[in-house]
N, C-alpha and C positions, 0 to 999 in steps of 0.2 A: 504493500500500500504506500510505502514511502517513495516509490519510484518517481522519476521525473518524466518518464515516457508516457505521453498522453494516452496512446492506444492501449498500453498495458494497464494503465489506471482505470480506463473504461471497463476493461474485462474484469478487473478485480471488483469494481463497484457493482457490476452486473451480477457477479457471483454472490456478493453480499446481499443484494436485494432478494435473490432467490432463496437463500438459506437463513436469512435473519428470522423468519417466522418460526422455523422449526428449531432454531438454536438461539433464542433471544439473549441468553446470558453471554454468549460469545459475541453477539452483535454490539453489546455495550462497549467492548474493547476498541471498537472502531471510532467511538465518539471523538476522541482526541484528534484523530486524523481529519475528520470532517471539519472540526473547529479550525485546524491548521490550514486545511485546503481552502476554507472560506476566506482566508486572508492572503492567498497566493497571488503573486503579481499577475499571473496569466488569467484573464477573465473566463477563458474556457474551463479552466480547472475550478474556479470559484462557482461557476454555473453548474458544473458536473457534480460538485459536492452538494450543493443545495437541492439539485434534482434528486440525487440518490437519497438524501435525508428524507425527502417527502415520500419516497417509495418504500422506505423501511417501516412497515406497519407494526411497530413494537411499542406498546404503551410505556415501557420502562425508560426508553431513551428519548421520548418526545420532549420532555422538559429541558434536556440538555441541548436540544436543537434550537431553542427559542432565541438565544443570543446571536448565533451565527446567522439565523434567518433574518433577524432584525437588521443586522449589518448589510446583508445582501439586498434587502428591500430598499436600502438607501444608497446602494453601490453607485459609483460614478458611471459604470458601463451599463448601457440599456439592455444588453443581452442577459446580464446577471439579474437585473431588476425584473425582466419579463419572466425569467425562470422562477424567481422567488415568489412572484405573484401567484403562479399556479401551485407552488408548494404550500401557500397559505390555505388554499382550498383543500389540499390533501391532508394537511395537518388538522383542519377543522373537522374533517371526516373521522379522524382518529379520536380527537379530543376537542370538542366544540368549546367547552367551558374554558380550556386553557387559552385558546385563540382569542376569545373575548376578553379574558382577564389581562392578557399581554398587550392588548390594544392593536393587534394586527389588522382588525377589520377597519379601523380608522386609517391606518397606513395604506391599506388597499384602496380605500375611497380617495385618498390623496393622489394615488397613482393615476386616477382617471384624468388628472390635470397634467400628467407627465408630458414632456416635450417630444418623447418618442412614440410614434403611433402604435408600434407593436406592444409596447409596455401598456398603453391604454387598452388595447384589444384584450390582452391577457388579464388585466385587472377587471375588465368588464366580464370576461368569461368566468373568472374565479368568483366574483360577487354573485353572478347569475346562478352558478352551481350551488353556492352556499344558500342563496335566497330560495332556491328550489326545495331544499330540504327543510327550510324554516319559512314557510309561506307567510307567517304572521309578521316576520321581521321586515322592517322597511329599509333594507340595506342599500338598494339602488334608488337613492333619493334624487330623482331627476328633476332638474329645473332648466329654464332656457339657457343659462350659462353653461351647465355641464353638457347639455344637448349640443350646443355650438362646438364645444371641444370634441365631442364624439364625431360630429359631422366633419370636422377638420381632419381628424385622424383617419376617417373612413377612406379618403382618397389615397392614402399612402401605405396602408398596412396590407398584409398578405390576404389571400382569399378567405382563409378560415377566420382571420381577425375581422374581416368585413362582415362575415356571417354573425359573429358574436355581437358586433356593434349594431347591426340591423335588427337582430332579434331583441336587443335591449331597447332600441328606438320604438319597436312595435308595442312595447309596454307603456310608452309615454302617452299622456293625454295633453295635446296642445291646448293653450288657454283660449285661442280663437282661430277663425278660419285663415287669417293672415299668416299666423305661425305655422299652421298645418300646410298651407301652400308653399311657404318658404322651405320647410323640411322636404316636401315632395320634390321641389325643384332640385334640391341638392342630392336627393336619393336617386332620381331618375337615371343619371348616367350609369348606375350599377346594372341597369337592365341590359346593357350591351356586354356584360362580362362573359367570359368564356366558360366560367364554372356555373353549372345549372343550379347549384345550391345557393349561390350568391343571387342569381336571378330570382329564384322563388322567394328568398328572404326579402328582396327589394319589392317584389309584387305584394307580399304580405303587408309591408309598411304602407305602400301606396293604397292598397285596398282599404286598409283601416282608416287612413287619414282622409280618403275621399268622402267618408261619411260626413266630414265637417265642411266640405266644400259645397257651395251652392251650385245646382245644376245649370244655372243661368250664366255662370262664369265662362269666359272663353277658355280659360286654362283647364276647366273641367273636361271640355271636349277634346282639347289637345292631349290631356293625360290619357283619356280613353284610347285615342289613336296610338299613343306610344306604348300602351300595354300589350296590344295585339302582337306585333312582330316578335318580341322575345318568347312569347308563349308558343307561337307557331314554330320558331327555331328549335325549341325543345323537342318537337316531334320528329326531328331528323336524327335524333340520337339512337343508340341501340335500344332494342325492345324493352328491356327492363326499365331504363330511364324514361322511355316513352310512356310506360304504364303509370309510373309515379306522376309524370307530368299530366297525364290524362285524368288521373284521380283528382289532382289539384284543380285542373281546368273545369272538371265537373262541378266543383264547389263554386268556382268563379262565375261560371255560366249561370248557375242558379241564382247567384247574388246580382250579377250585372251582365245579362245576356248581350247587351249592346256592345260590349268590348269585342266580341268575336262574331258578330252577326254577319259580317261580310267575308268570313273565313271558312265557310262551310266546306269548300273543296279539300282543305287539308285533313279533314276528318273522314274523307272517303277511304274505304278499306283497300289495302294493297293485297295482292294474292298471297304474298309471303309473310304477312303479319301473323304473329302467333295468336291463338284463339283469345287469350286474355286481353290483348290489345284490340282485336276486332270487336269484341263485345262492349268494351269501354267506349270505343269510337262511335259505335251504333247508338249508345245511350246519349252521347253528346249531340249527335246528329238530330235526334228527336227533340232535344231541348232547344236546338237552334232553328228547328223547322218553322217557317213562316210563309205567308202568302207569296212573298217574293221568290222564295227558293224551292217551293214545294214540288214543282215539276221535276227539277233536278234530283231532289231527294227521292221521289217515288221511283224514278227510272233506275236509280242506284239500288234501292231496296228490292225492286223486282229482280234485278240481276243477282243480288245476294241470295234470294230465295231459291235459286237453282244451283247453289254451291253444294259441295259434298259433305261439309261438316254439319252434322245434324243439329247440334246446339246453336250454331250460328244461324242456320236456316230458320229454326223455330223463333229465335229472337228477331230475325228480319221480318218474319210474317207478323209477329206481334207489333213490331215497329210501324208497319203499314197501318194497322188498326189504330195505334196511338196517334199517328199523323191525322187520320180521319177525324178523330175526336178533338184534336188540338186545332186544326185548321179547317173550319167548316166548309170553305169554298172547295176544298180538295176531297170532301167526303165521297162524292160520286165517283171520282177517279179512283179513289182507294178501294171502294166496293167492287168496281169492275176489275181492278188488279187482283183482288182477293178471289173473285169468281174465276178468273183465268188460272190462278194457282190451284183452285179446287179441281179444275178440269184436268190438271196433270195427274190426278189420282194417286199422287205420292202420299202414303198414309199419314205421316207425321205433319206434312204441310196442310192436308185437308183438316186435320184435328185442330191445329193451331188457328187456322182460318175461321173455323166455326166458333172457337172461343172468342176471337176478337169481333166477329160479326155480331155476336150477342151483345157486346158492349156498344157497338155502333147503333143497334136497335134501341138501346137504352138512351143513347144521346140524341138520336133523331127519330122519335116515334112517328109511325105512319108515313115513312118516306121510302124505305128500301125493302119493305116486306115482300116485294115481288120476287126476291131471290130465295124465298123459303122453299119453293119446289125443288130448286137445285140442291139445297142443303139436305132435304129429305131423301134424295137419291143416294146419299152417301152414309145413310144411317148404319148399314151393316158393317162398314169398315171402322167404326169408332170403337177403340178398345181402352182409351185412357179415361180415368174418372172425370177429369176436368172437362174434356170434350163431350163425354156422354151427358154430364150434368148440364152443360151449356145447351146441348141439343134438346134435352127434355124441357128446359126452361122455355126455349123458343116454341116448341110444340104446345106446351101448356098455355103460354102467354097469347099465342095467336091461333088457338084451337078453332075459333069460329071461321078462320080462313083456310083450314086444312080439312079436307073432306074425311080423310081416314085417320084423324088424330087419335081416335080411341084405339084403332088397331096398332098404330105406331107405339103408343104408350103401353099397350098390353104386351107388346113384344119385349119390352124392357122388364115387365113385371114377372116374366117366367123365371128369371134367375135373381129375384129380389134379394135373397139372403146372401148371394155371392157378391153383390155390388158393394162398393165402398160407401161409407156413411154419407159422404157428399152427394152421391147419386141417389141413395135411398131417400134423403130429405127432399131433394129436388123432384123426385118421382112422386112422392106423397103430395107435395104442393101442386105439381103439374096436374095430377089426376083430379084433385079437389077443384082446381080452376076449370078443368074440362067439364066436370059434373055441374058446376054453377052456370056454365054456358050452354051445356046440352044435357039437362037433367034426365030427360026421358030415356035417352039411349045408353047412359053410362052408370045407371044406378048400381048394377051388379059389380062393375069395375071399381067404383069408389068403396063399396062394401068390402071387396076383396083386399084393397090396399090398406084400408083402416084396420082390418083384422090382422094383416101381416105386421103392420107397424106397432099395434098395441099389444097383441097377444103372443105373437111369435118372436118378437125382437127383445134383446136384452140391452139395447142401447137406450139409456134414459132420455137422451135428447130427442130421438126419433119417437119414442113412446109418448113423451109429453106433447110433442107437436101433434101426434095422431089423436090423442085424447081431446086436445083443444079443438081440432077440426071436427071431431065426432060430436062434441057437445054443441059447438056452434051450429052445425048442420041440423042437429036434431031439435034444438030449442028455437033458433031464430035464423032461418035461411037468409033473410034480408040483411041482417047484421053480418052474417058470414060473407055475403057478397061485398059489403062495404069494406070488410077487413081484408079479404083475400084478393079481391080485384081492385083494390084501391089504386089510385094513380101514383105511379112511382116517381120519385124525384130524379131529375136528370143527373147523370154522373158527371163528375168534374173532369177538367182537362188533364191535369197532372196529379196523379194519385201517389207518385213515388218521390215527391219533393221532400227535401229535409225540412223539418220544422224550423221557422225563422230564427227563434232564439238559439237553437243548436247550430244553425248555419252561421250565425254571427260569431259564435264561439269557435267553430271550426276554421273560419277565415283567419282568426288570430293564430291558428296553428299550421298555416300553409307552410309546406316544406318540411314537416315533421311526419312521424308515423301516424299521428292522429288524422292527418289529411288523407292518408292512404286508406286507413280503416274506416274513415268517416265516423269516428267515435272520439269523444274528448278524452285526453289522457287521464290516467288513474281511474277510468271507469271500468277497465278490464284489468288484465295483468299489467303492472306498471310499465309505461312506455319508456320511461327514462330511469337510469340507475341513480336513485337518490341516495343520499348518504346513509340512510337507514339500512339499505341493503349492502352497500359497498363494504365488504370485509366485516359485515356484522358478525360479532362473535355470538355463538349460540348460548347466550347468558342464561337462557331459561330451560336448557335441555339437560337434565340429569347431571348437572355439575356438582351435585351434593351427595354423591354416592356414599362418601364416608359418613356423612351425617345421618342419612337414612338407614345406613347399614346396621348400626348396632350400638353397643354400650361401651366400647373400649376407648372412651375419651379420657384423656388426662388433661386437666386444665393447666395452662401455663401459669407459673407462680405469680407473674407480674400483672396478669390480666385483671382489669377492673371489674368488680362485681357490684351490682346495685346494693346500696346499704341494706335495703330491706330484704335482700336475699342472703346476706352474710351469715345468718344464724345456721347452725347445723340442721340438716334436714331431719325431721322427726321430733325435734325439741321445740324450736321457735315456731315452726309452721304446723302447729298441731291441728288447727281447724281447717283441714284440707277437705275439698269437695270429694265425696266418694263416688267418683265417676270411673270406676275401675274397668267398666266394659269398653271404654274407648269408642263407643259407637254413638252417633248422634240420634236425637229424637226423630220421629218420623213425621213431625208436623210440617216439614218443608221450610225452606228459607224464605226471606222476604221477597216479594215479587213487585217490581215497579209497575205503575200503570202503563198501558200501551201508549206509545208515542208514534207520530207519523214519521216513517223513515224515508218514504219515497212519495212525494206529492204527485197527484194525478197529472199536473201540467208538465211534469218532467218525464212522464212515462206513458204518453199517448193515452191517458185516461185510466191507467191502472194506479190505484192508491194502495200503498202497503204500510200498515201500522204494525207494531209488534213490541214484544218484551221478551225477557229471558227468565226461565224458571229452573229451579233445581229441587227435585223431590225424590226421596228415597234413593239417592245415588245416581239418578239420571237427569241429564240436562236437556232442556228443550227450548226451542225458539217458538213462541206462540205468535202466530201471524194472523192478521186480518186483511184479506184482499177485497177491495171494493172496485167494481167496474163502473167508471164514470164516463166511459166512451159510448159510442152509439152502436158498436158491434160486439158480437159474442166473443169471449176470450176462452181459448182452450190450450191444450198441450203445455201445461206449466212445468217448469223444471227450475232447479236452484243449484248454485255452485258457490263455494267460498274461495277467496284467494288465500294463499298461505298466510298464516298469522302466528302471533307470539306463542300461543298455547296449543296449536294444532287442532283448533275447532273445525269440525267438518260435519256435513249432514250424514246421519247414520242410516237414512232411508230416503227414497225419492220423495219429492213434494207431491202429495196425493190430493188433487182437486178432482173429486169423483165425477162431478157433472160440469158441463160448460158453464162459464160465468156470464150470465146475461147482463145487459145494461142495467145499472142501478142496483145490482145484486151484490150482497156482501157474504163472504164465507170465512169461517174461522178454522184455522188449521194449527195443530201442534206438531212441529217438526222435531223429531229426536236428534240430538247431536252427540257426536263422539269426540274424543280428544286424541285421536290417533292419526290426524291429518298431517300434512307437511308443515314444518315449523320455520318461521322467518320473523325476526324481531321487527315489530311495527312501531311507528311513531304516531300517536302515543301507543303505549304497550297494549292497551285493550281495544285497539282499533280493529274492526272487522269489515273487510270489503266483500260485498255480496253481488252476484249476478243472478237475475231472475229472467227466465225466458218464457214467452208464450207465443201464440200463433201470429202475433203482430210484430214483435221485435224482441231484442235482448236489452234489459235495462240494468243499470248499475247504481249502487248506492253504498255508502259506508255508515256504520253505526258503532257506538261504543258499548261494549257489554260490561255489566257490573262484575267486579272480580269475585264477589262472594259466590257466584254460581260455580266457581272452580274449587271451592273449599270442600275437601273430601270428608267422608264420615269417620275415617280412622285417623283423625288429626289430633288426637289427644296424646301428648307426649308424657312418658314416665317422668316422675319428679326428679330423680337423680340425673336422668338424661337432660332434663330441662336446664338444671343448674350448670352441668358440664358444658352444654351447648352454648348457653348464654355467655359463659366465660370465654369460650373458644372463638366466638365470632368477634372480629376486631371492633374496637370502640368506634372507629370512623364509620362503621356500617350502621350505627344507631341513629335513628331519626325520631324527633319529638314533635308531637302535634297537640293542638288544643281542640277539644270537642266542646263547643259552646251550646247553651240552651238544651241541656240534657238533665232534667231534674230527677232522674230515676235513682233509686238506691242500689247498693252493690248486688243484692239478691236479684232484683228485677233485671239489672244489666246483664248479669251472668246468665240468667235463664233466657233472655232475649237473644243473646249472642249464641248460646248453645244451639238454638233452633236453626241457626245458619252455619253450624259446624265450626264455631270458634269456642274452644273448650277451656274451661278454667281448671288449671293444674293445681293451683294453690291460692289461698286467700288469707290475708292477715290484716290486723289493724295497727298502724304505726302513727303515734302522736295524733290520734283522732281521725286519721285518714284511712279509708279502706283501700287496700292494695290487692288487685287481682292479677295473678300471673297466668297468662293464657298462651295456648299454642294453636296453630292451624297449619294445615298442609294443603298445598295446591295439587292439582291433578298431575302435574309433571314432577312431583316429588320434592318440591321446594318447601322447606319449613319456615314459618315466620313465628317468632316469639314476641310476646307483648307484655308490657307492664301497664296496667290501667289504674290511675290514682283518682279516687273519688272522695271529695270532701263533702260530708253531709251538710245540706243547706246551701251548698254552692252549685249553681246550675252548670258550671264548666268542669270538665275533667281532663286530665293530662294522659296522653297515650305515648308510650315509648315503644318503638318497634326495632327489632334486630333481625337481620336476615343476611344470608350469604349473597343474595342478589338484591342489593339495595334499590334497584330500579322498581321493584314491586311495592316498596313501602308506601309511597304516595297513594297507590291504588288500593292498598289494604286499608289505609286510613279513611279513604273515601267510602269503602265498604262499611267500616265501623260507623261512620256518620250516617250513612243511608239506613243501616239496620236500626240504630238506636233512635233515630228521629222519626221512624215510620212504624 
């Protein structure tokens, strides 16, 4: 390590980085060399030393690195300063408190005003990374002066530096439209950069600041024109980059279609495009379709419908239908194109065409029904549920125009039990419609379908609908007619648009994974590596084997013991609770009232409320699902992200019947603690994904820690004393529980019902002292001393634990249980 050869030093430092984690004691020996190298006359060696220091993730040596790092942050050489800036972010990841105490964050903020653009870029990158792991901290306190410095540095730093600065600018809110325009003018040159990531970051800033510009401004129109060419250029890259660009363009087109309205041709599919690029281009073509370009688009789509790739052909046929619904003037042309495709007799083309023609009938009633005869000719070739259901809907809806409608529907009825639910429901409704239009000829047919639906079916949805129709028809045929044959609302043009609030959020994430998935970050598996996960030690996973294992503890002679525990066991602590069984009562622990976890406006009408319970050793998540949408919800499923205590669903989410509009259902989901473990921030954070037939929705909630207190958490007295002595004093945390007027007996009994066990109790100078133990599901023990002064509504809680991170949450559990 003492060598002057730079290449050899690099190799030695690389070796150190790799082996420091497995041999931390040996790594400490290298500290002196780092300190020395940080003062080397060669700036390359100074930077190498500070970079290596940041990469050695060993707690023991971090405090020795503070002085060298402080010097390097103020080094005369910009190369050293920019390396030191990144090192602060790495150090913050290992020990955030140390970085804050040493004032490194303030130094980092000062570097934003540095004269060197690369130092500025790295300072912004480091502060952004730290702010990401601490969203509540206002580290990047941006103001017009600091923004001006960032924009000046933007022109001169490397491409990655530009991306960091642009991403930082996107989080700034200008005070007025003049400032927004000024920033846009200075960011616009980045659109011509060769690196596509820089281009997308610049687009993100411009898209966000355009919100503040008036559409009457000349500059607004100029900016729209400037945004189109760079986006078009991205489509000449390799397919993978094209796909990312197309996913981002999809968002941009939904927000501001005028940007690319004249660029339709670049989205035409090439013969050698991979399927994922073809499908994405097709989607954008439909979004950009208008009266001006519809002829071009239709000619292109008709061509695609004769391709060999089945998925692509299906989507092309659907696209023709979507164009008819979107551009009214083209509807006739689209219908004749679809009829030409039906004449090809290609099975999957015919089926897709029938599905989209059903939607065209809904959009333009009494206009194109003349094509029904052609559709009926292809009845026998339909084998897919969606196409069969669409055809049955058409026959039922227009039964009065089809002479042999009863025969057609009867042909479907022969294999009723083999059909999918979608077809069965449609057939039931279709035959009831037919009966209401031609009652004399179809009485037997309707009797047959009602009997099949109510008596021979085990599908509750089908059965319920059958009973409703049966009762309607038997009690009030006029009302039945009004209900079943009611006028249907016209369908809307764009049914797959992203909801506006979500779209605005995703525009702020252009150029990241969120814009490819079309889901905001942290709604699924984390999209970014936040400091919680980077190198997170599994603090909560069985690190206490020696403590759980048994009784062979010898207390170190110098360890401090609470005065109240100093007396020999058996003499001074005579009035012990006789809780020898070590098993909690079966009354169950405190259950918090249900809270709304996922509001309906964020989940397309699905509202989820819930709470957590623990009873007789089993944990459950009690959910209340409410459908506030206008459509039925089915196919529910639930999944948890990795979390601190391995909580995971122990069974699937069982919603036995479809959830109708305005209906609420309550479900108790059993949970296990054998899932994947990852330390979360905060510790009791749980990220949940719920899926139904509409979409996948994400939310996070905090679970109370007392649901993890196990029934065998009563520690033996000798063991309690030895363990208390053995846990270091710095692991002890003290808390005040206010407004708790209970006496010691009531407190002890209340806590025991939530598996917090009193090991010993005594009275010292008029104060009641309770010594308590509890054990978490992953084997961590927490020891407590609770001091209660009769007549005083406040009591003092001292907690000792091998994993001090849990103490704050255990204290919250105490408060919750005692105050409720």
